[in-house]
Every structure is written in structure tokens, then in C-alpha cells.
C-alpha positions as semicolon CSV with decimal commas, in nm:
position;residue;x (nm);y (nm);z (nm)
1;X;12,692;13,713;2,274
2;X;12,382;13,523;2,307
3;X;12,209;13,478;2,641
4;X;12,266;13,103;2,628
5;X;12,625;13,119;2,567
6;X;12,665;13,383;2,846
7;X;12,465;13,171;3,104
8;X;12,669;12,854;3,001
9;X;12,990;13,045;3,050
10;X;12,888;13,189;3,374
11;X;12,785;12,842;3,502
12;X;13,117;12,675;3,379
13;X;13,319;12,954;3,540
14;X;13,127;12,929;3,874
15;X;13,195;12,558;3,884
16;X;13,569;12,605;3,811
17;X;13,587;12,852;4,073
18;X;13,415;12,638;4,317
19;X;13,626;12,330;4,229
20;X;13,964;12,518;4,243
21;X;13,865;12,699;4,563
22;X;13,791;12,378;4,735
23;X;14,122;12,247;4,629
24;X;14,320;12,566;4,742
25;X;14,143;12,511;5,081
26;X;14,288;12,166;5,102
27;X;14,626;12,277;4,994
28;X;14,623;12,539;5,253
29;X;14,553;12,273;5,525
30;X;14,822;12,055;5,407
31;X;15,086;12,328;5,387
32;X;14,999;12,459;5,734
33;X;15,033;12,114;5,883
34;X;15,350;12,044;5,703
35;X;15,526;12,383;5,756
36;X;15,396;12,443;6,108
37;X;15,286;12,791;6,001
38;X;14,930;12,909;6,087
39;X;14,654;12,814;5,824
40;X;14,545;13,177;5,819
41;X;14,891;13,296;5,722
42;X;14,929;13,029;5,441
43;X;14,557;13,104;5,324
44;X;14,638;13,471;5,304
45;X;14,955;13,424;5,110
46;X;14,787;13,184;4,870
47;X;14,485;13,400;4,836
48;X;14,698;13,703;4,767
49;X;14,866;13,514;4,472
50;X;14,544;13,378;4,328
51;X;14,383;13,716;4,341
52;X;14,688;13,856;4,158
53;X;14,628;13,640;3,858
54;X;14,408;13,869;3,662
55;X;14,676;14,125;3,678
56;X;14,919;13,866;3,545
57;X;14,710;13,791;3,246
58;X;14,665;14,152;3,186
59;X;15,019;14,230;3,184
60;X;15,093;13,942;2,967
61;X;14,840;14,050;2,712
62;X;14,981;14,406;2,723
63;X;15,343;14,265;2,670
64;X;15,209;14,069;2,374
65;X;15,009;14,357;2,244
66;X;15,330;14,570;2,192
67;X;15,362;14,656;1,821
68;X;15,521;14,399;1,586
69;X;15,817;14,638;1,501
70;X;15,904;14,713;1,851
71;X;15,903;14,350;1,950
72;X;16,143;14,267;1,660
73;X;16,379;14,535;1,749
74;X;16,397;14,496;2,133
75;X;16,247;14,155;2,232
76;X;15,935;14,226;2,435
77;X;16,017;14,606;2,446
78;X;16,078;14,834;2,741
79;X;15,698;14,836;2,824
80;X;15,706;14,464;2,885
81;X;15,990;14,470;3,124
82;X;15,823;14,760;3,314
83;X;15,488;14,578;3,344
84;X;15,674;14,268;3,459
85;X;15,864;14,460;3,714
86;X;15,555;14,631;3,836
87;X;15,364;14,295;3,860
88;X;15,655;14,140;4,057
89;X;15,658;14,434;4,296
90;X;15,285;14,422;4,341
91;X;15,302;14,036;4,430
92;X;15,584;14,120;4,681
93;X;15,392;14,388;4,842
94;X;15,059;14,186;4,854
95;X;15,220;13,895;5,008
96;X;15,411;14,102;5,285
97;X;15,076;14,289;5,364
98;X;14,866;13,988;5,354
């Protein structure tokens, strides 16, 4: 990758993170006001979900990467079901721990 492309990608990613981070803070404030739950708890819950997104992308990529023959024989394959189950368990644990 060329340096110019890498720098441009970094600046775009940083801008998107800033925009969506500010939007998430606004959503947390609104949810905290509407539900009566503390802003810290709502923020921790939403932050745990957002920080789990890379694992979700990795899991989906792993599911889609399962061999073509295995996918034709059994849908997404046992590995895909196991990965989705582990991801769901991780989201529950992270949400409960905060």
C-alpha cells in the first residue's frame, strides 16, 4: 500500500470514528433520559456492543471462509454455528460485566 493511500485511509477512519463516537454519546444521553437508567450504565452497555463489532466481522468472515464443499453440504457448517454461538456468549458476558 502506498503511503498516500494509507494516510488517506487513516484520516477517513479517524473522521468516521469521531463522528460515530459523538453520535453514540448523544444516543446514550437520550436513552439514559428516556429509560431512567444512569448514563454510565447505558454508555458501558453500548460501548461493550460497539467494541465487539470487530469480533463479529471476524466471525462472519470465518463463516464465509468455510470451504465451498462444506457449505454446500451443511449450510454454513458446524464451525459457523460454533463461532456464532461463541460470539453471542461473549456479547452476553461483556454486557453483564460492563
